[in-house]
N, C-alpha and C positions, 0 to 999 in steps of 0.2 A: 502492501500500499504506499500511497507517498504522503510527502509529509503532510501535504494540505489536505487529504483524507484523512488522518489523523486529528489534526488539529480543529478541522468540522467534527468530527466524531465527539473531541473532548468537550467544547465549544454544546455541542449538544446536548449532552449525559449532565455539564453545569449547568445548563439552562431548566432541564427537567428537574433536576434536586433543588434547584432554587424556587420553580413553580412551585414543587411538591412542599417545601417546607415555607412558604408566604404565608398560608395562612395563621402558622404563630406569631410570625413578626408581631412585636410590642408587645404582646400579649404574656409577654413569659415573668413568672415572679421572678421579681427584682427590679424589672422595670419601671422608671420614677414616673406618673401623670399624676399633674396639681391643674385644676380648674377650678376656677373662682370667678362670676358674671361671664366677662365676656373676655377673661384671661383665660388661655391654657399653657400649658408647658406640659411636655413630653420628651424622655430623655430617656433611651432603650438601653439601659447598660447591659444588662445579663443578655439581650439581643446580640449586642456587638461582641461579646465574649465568645456568645454560640460562633457565630458567624467567622470571626475570626478563627476558630479551632477546625470549623469545618473546613475554611478556605489554606488553613496552611497543612491537614492533611493530603488536599488534591494537591495540592502544588508538590506535595515531598513525593505523593506515588506519583506524579506528573515527571518529576525528576529521577526517580529512581530507574525508573520504567524506559527512559531514552539511551 
């Protein structure tokens, strides 16, 4: 398989994973949400940590099998 084909497969797998996990974004325990009147603030701390771990694993696996 050519290099461009491998890149498209990896991008497709990443998009599938992101699509499956999209429903949980911003709703994990540990995310900070504050709403009072017409002011709202949302800081997804736990979501950021989970996304960082998943991306680290994906890039580790891509680098290992290259």
